C-alpha positions as CSV (number, residue, x, y, z in Angstrom):
1,M,0.0,0.0,0.0
2,Y,1.3,3.4,-1.0
3,E,2.4,5.6,2.0
4,P,1.9,9.3,1.4
5,S,5.1,11.4,1.7
6,Y,3.7,13.5,4.5
7,I,4.0,10.6,6.9
8,K,7.7,10.8,6.8
9,L,7.6,14.6,7.5
10,F,5.3,13.9,10.4
11,R,7.5,11.3,11.9
12,D,10.7,13.4,11.7
13,G,9.1,16.6,13.0
14,T,9.5,18.5,9.7
15,L,5.7,18.9,9.3
16,K,5.3,20.6,12.6
17,N,8.1,23.1,11.7
18,R,6.4,23.7,8.3
19,I,3.1,24.5,10.0
20,Q,4.8,27.0,12.3
21,E,6.5,28.6,9.3
22,A,3.2,28.9,7.5
23,V,1.3,30.3,10.4
24,D,4.0,32.9,11.2
25,Q,3.8,34.2,7.6
26,M,0.1,35.0,8.1
27,R,1.2,38.1,10.1
28,N,2.2,39.7,6.8
29,C,0.4,37.5,4.3
30,E,2.1,37.0,0.9
31,F,1.1,33.4,0.4
32,C,-0.2,34.1,-3.1
33,P,0.9,36.5,-5.9
34,R,-1.6,39.2,-4.7
35,E,0.8,39.8,-1.8
36,C,-1.7,41.8,0.3
37,G,0.7,42.0,3.3
38,I,-2.1,42.1,5.8
39,D,-2.1,40.5,9.3
40,R,-4.5,37.6,9.0
41,L,-3.6,36.3,12.5
42,S,-5.4,39.3,13.9
43,G,-8.4,38.8,11.6
44,E,-7.5,41.2,8.7
45,T,-8.7,40.1,5.3
46,G,-7.2,40.9,1.8
47,Y,-8.0,39.8,-1.7
48,C,-9.2,36.3,-0.7
49,K,-11.5,37.7,2.1
50,T,-10.1,35.1,4.5
51,G,-8.7,35.9,7.9
52,R,-7.3,33.5,10.5
53,K,-9.8,30.7,9.9
54,A,-10.4,28.8,6.8
55,R,-13.9,28.8,5.4
56,V,-15.4,25.6,3.9
57,S,-18.4,25.2,1.6
58,S,-18.8,21.5,1.6
59,F,-17.0,18.1,1.6
60,H,-18.0,14.8,0.0
61,A,-16.9,11.9,-2.1
62,H,-16.7,13.4,-5.6
63,F,-17.2,11.1,-8.7
64,G,-16.9,13.8,-11.3
65,E,-13.2,14.3,-11.1
66,E,-10.6,12.8,-13.4
67,S,-10.7,8.9,-13.4
68,P,-7.3,8.5,-11.7
69,L,-8.6,10.5,-8.7
70,V,-12.0,9.0,-8.6
71,G,-11.1,5.3,-8.8
72,T,-14.0,3.2,-7.3
73,H,-14.8,5.1,-4.2
74,G,-14.4,8.7,-5.2
75,S,-12.1,11.7,-4.6
76,G,-12.6,13.2,-1.1
77,T,-13.1,16.8,-2.0
78,I,-13.1,19.7,0.5
79,F,-14.4,22.8,-1.2
80,I,-12.7,25.9,0.3
81,S,-14.7,29.1,0.2
82,Y,-13.3,32.2,-1.5
83,C,-10.3,32.2,-3.9
84,N,-7.2,34.2,-4.6
85,L,-7.8,34.4,-8.4
86,L,-11.6,35.2,-8.7
87,C,-12.2,34.5,-12.4
88,S,-15.3,36.5,-13.5
89,F,-16.6,33.4,-15.2
90,C,-16.2,31.0,-12.3
91,Q,-18.6,28.0,-12.3
92,N,-18.5,28.0,-8.5
93,Y,-19.3,31.7,-8.3
94,E,-21.3,31.4,-5.0
95,I,-18.4,29.7,-3.3
96,S,-15.4,31.5,-4.8
97,H,-16.8,35.1,-4.9
98,L,-19.6,35.1,-2.4
99,G,-18.0,32.9,0.2
100,E,-20.7,30.3,0.6
101,G,-19.8,28.2,3.6
102,Q,-18.7,28.5,7.2
103,E,-15.5,29.0,9.1
104,V,-13.9,25.9,10.6
105,E,-11.3,25.1,13.3
106,P,-8.3,22.9,12.5
107,E,-10.1,20.1,14.4
108,H,-13.1,20.4,12.0
109,M,-10.8,20.3,9.0
110,A,-9.2,17.1,10.4
111,I,-12.6,15.5,10.9
112,M,-13.5,16.2,7.3
113,M,-10.4,14.5,6.1
114,L,-10.9,11.5,8.4
115,K,-14.6,11.0,7.4
116,L,-13.7,11.1,3.7
117,A,-10.9,8.5,4.3
118,Q,-13.2,6.3,6.3
119,R,-15.7,6.4,3.5
120,G,-13.0,4.8,1.3
121,C,-12.0,7.9,-0.8
122,H,-8.7,7.4,-2.5
123,N,-7.4,10.9,-1.7
124,I,-8.2,14.2,0.0
125,N,-8.8,16.8,-2.7
126,F,-8.5,20.4,-1.5
127,V,-10.3,22.7,-4.0
128,T,-8.9,26.2,-4.2
129,P,-6.4,25.7,-1.3
130,T,-3.9,28.5,-2.2
131,H,-5.1,31.0,0.4
132,V,-5.5,28.6,3.3
133,V,-2.3,26.6,3.3
134,P,-1.6,27.2,7.0
135,Q,-5.1,26.1,8.0
136,I,-4.9,23.0,5.9
137,L,-1.6,22.0,7.5
138,E,-3.0,22.7,11.0
139,G,-5.8,20.3,10.3
140,L,-3.6,17.7,8.6
141,I,-1.3,17.1,11.5
142,I,-4.4,16.3,13.7
143,A,-5.8,14.0,11.0
144,I,-2.4,12.1,10.8
145,E,-2.4,11.6,14.5
146,H,-5.8,9.9,14.1
147,G,-4.7,7.7,11.3
148,L,-5.0,9.6,8.0
149,S,-2.8,7.9,5.4
150,I,-4.1,8.7,1.9
151,P,-2.6,11.1,-0.6
152,L,-3.5,14.8,-0.7
153,V,-4.5,16.7,-3.9
154,Y,-3.6,20.3,-4.3
155,N,-6.4,21.4,-6.7
156,S,-5.7,25.1,-7.6
157,S,-6.1,27.8,-10.2
158,G,-2.4,27.7,-11.0
159,Y,-2.0,31.2,-9.5
160,D,0.5,29.9,-6.9
161,K,3.7,31.3,-5.6
162,V,6.8,29.0,-5.8
163,E,7.8,30.1,-2.3
164,T,4.5,28.8,-0.9
165,L,4.7,25.6,-2.9
166,K,8.1,24.9,-1.4
167,I,6.5,24.8,2.1
168,L,4.3,22.0,0.7
169,D,7.2,20.0,-0.7
170,G,6.8,16.4,0.6
171,I,3.3,17.1,1.9
172,F,1.2,17.0,-1.2
173,D,1.7,14.0,-3.4
174,I,-0.6,15.1,-6.2
175,Y,-0.8,18.6,-7.7
176,M,-3.7,19.5,-10.0
177,P,-3.4,23.1,-11.2
178,D,-5.4,24.8,-13.9
179,F,-3.6,26.5,-16.7
180,K,-6.2,29.0,-17.7
181,F,-4.7,31.7,-20.0
182,W,-1.5,32.3,-21.9
183,D,-2.1,35.9,-22.9
184,A,-2.0,38.7,-20.3
185,Q,-4.8,40.6,-22.1
186,W,-7.4,38.0,-21.2
187,A,-6.0,37.0,-17.8
188,S,-6.1,40.7,-16.9
189,L,-9.6,41.2,-18.1
190,Y,-11.2,38.1,-16.6
191,C,-9.0,37.4,-13.6
192,N,-7.4,40.7,-12.8
193,A,-4.1,38.9,-13.1
194,P,-2.0,40.1,-16.0
195,D,1.0,38.1,-14.6
196,Y,-1.0,34.9,-14.7
197,R,1.1,33.1,-17.3
198,D,4.4,33.9,-15.6
199,I,3.1,32.8,-12.2
200,A,1.4,29.6,-13.6
201,T,4.5,28.5,-15.6
202,A,6.8,28.9,-12.6
203,A,4.3,27.2,-10.3
204,I,3.8,24.2,-12.6
205,K,7.5,23.8,-13.0
206,E,7.9,23.7,-9.2
207,M,5.0,21.2,-8.8
208,H,6.6,18.9,-11.4
209,R,10.0,19.2,-9.7
210,Q,8.4,18.0,-6.5
211,V,6.2,15.1,-7.7
212,G,7.1,14.3,-11.4
213,D,4.7,12.9,-13.9
214,L,1.5,11.3,-12.7
215,K,1.9,7.7,-11.4
216,I,-1.1,5.5,-11.5
217,N,-1.2,2.1,-9.6
218,H,-2.5,-1.2,-10.9
219,D,-6.0,-0.3,-9.8
220,G,-6.0,2.8,-12.0
221,V,-5.7,5.2,-9.0
222,A,-3.2,8.1,-8.9
223,E,-0.7,8.0,-6.1
224,R,1.7,10.8,-6.9
225,G,2.4,13.3,-9.6
226,L,1.2,16.3,-11.7
227,L,-2.2,16.5,-13.4
228,V,-3.0,19.7,-15.3
229,R,-6.4,21.0,-16.2
230,H,-7.0,23.3,-19.1
231,L,-10.4,24.8,-19.7
232,V,-10.9,25.5,-23.4
233,M,-12.5,29.0,-23.8
234,P,-14.7,30.4,-26.7
235,K,-12.9,32.2,-29.5
236,G,-9.6,30.6,-28.6
237,I,-8.8,33.2,-25.9
238,A,-7.2,30.6,-23.6
239,N,-4.6,30.0,-26.3
240,T,-4.5,26.2,-25.9
241,K,-1.7,25.9,-28.5
242,E,0.8,27.8,-26.5
243,I,-0.2,26.2,-23.2
244,A,0.1,22.7,-24.7
245,A,3.5,23.6,-26.2
246,F,4.7,24.8,-22.8
247,L,3.6,21.6,-21.1
248,A,5.1,19.3,-23.7
249,N,8.4,21.1,-24.1
250,E,9.1,22.6,-20.7
251,I,7.4,20.1,-18.3
252,S,7.0,16.7,-19.9
253,K,5.3,15.1,-22.9
254,N,4.0,12.6,-20.4
255,T,2.2,15.3,-18.4
256,Y,-1.4,14.1,-17.7
257,V,-3.6,16.9,-19.1
258,N,-7.4,17.2,-19.0
259,V,-8.4,19.4,-21.9
260,M,-11.8,20.4,-20.5
261,D,-14.9,21.1,-22.7
262,Q,-17.4,22.2,-20.1
263,Y,-17.1,26.0,-20.4
264,R,-20.4,27.8,-20.0
265,P,-21.1,31.4,-19.2
266,C,-21.4,32.0,-15.4
267,G,-21.1,34.9,-13.1
268,G,-19.9,38.0,-14.8
269,A,-19.5,36.2,-18.2
270,I,-23.1,35.8,-19.0
271,K,-23.4,39.1,-21.0
272,D,-19.7,39.3,-22.1
273,S,-19.2,39.8,-25.8
274,M,-16.2,37.4,-25.9
275,I,-17.1,34.6,-23.5
276,G,-20.9,35.0,-23.2
277,T,-21.5,31.9,-25.3
278,R,-20.9,28.2,-24.8
279,L,-17.9,26.4,-26.3
280,S,-18.6,24.9,-29.7
281,L,-17.7,21.3,-30.7
282,E,-15.5,22.7,-33.4
283,E,-13.5,24.8,-30.9
284,F,-13.0,21.9,-28.6
285,Q,-11.9,19.6,-31.5
286,E,-9.4,22.2,-32.5
287,A,-8.0,22.3,-28.9
288,I,-7.6,18.6,-28.8
289,R,-5.9,18.7,-32.2
290,V,-3.3,21.3,-31.2
291,A,-2.7,19.5,-27.9
292,K,-1.8,16.3,-29.7
293,E,0.2,18.2,-32.3
294,A,2.3,19.7,-29.4
295,G,3.3,16.2,-28.5
296,L,1.3,15.6,-25.3
297,K,0.8,11.9,-24.9
298,R,-1.6,11.6,-21.9
299,L,-4.8,13.5,-22.6
300,D,-7.6,12.6,-20.3
301,P,-9.6,10.2,-22.4
302,R,-13.0,10.5,-20.7
303,I,-13.9,14.1,-21.8
304,R,-12.4,13.7,-25.3
305,L,-14.5,10.7,-26.1
306,V,-17.7,12.2,-24.8
307,R,-17.4,15.2,-27.0
308,L,-16.0,13.6,-30.2
309,F,-18.4,10.7,-30.5
């Protein structure tokens, strides 16, 4: 049975030190590229609207994730409220923008992890964890003390600082970042993040350095590695071609990539002239074509087959 890497860090005391490091940094918070510099330990909030305590919308066994995460018993997802990127078209707008959910103590976070593990979930999947790294780690150490021993998934927007990811080295076995936009124009307009490409490319390189290509066991379940999501956008504004080329040439041609077809107008995108329409089948087929042409060998098969046949 695979032993998550965080077990070793727990045993040798490194995890406890990492937690203290992360909590101390909340006094002048620069966990994400927004670098608000506020004192979250005293309850101040910045771009992510989150102070000392994490806020959680829900947790459950999720069967709609990528097949290597779902397996037979589901991916144990914990949906974190708020977000550090805040895409205007977010499909979880009520959670990411409006903060649907409630604040939780580290003990409650640990209980969620343990309940999901007891249900048989193959992993604990933190959705939008970037702004609550300290709080996750505080809950994790309690969960480990009570027997948690399944991999953790860092399911983020890709807008992650390398310095923060280094705190997580050896703690998360699976990284699942988005790579949303290549061009600053659209990242600025829809995410208020003109530096998105530079941040995401550096973050994905660091993630891959830590965990390598996705490794799947004989049961078809992911144990460790990088899985990248790319949402295809209308009118080609995500620039799938450049993103695919980056992943193939600067990360690995064996990068497991889910080229996603489920874009629909949500939130502030509903009346937008560029992204106020659904993705067409032709646009998605073109995205798959350029991803293959770039040399990517591991495109998630489930979505592709649903849309093309």
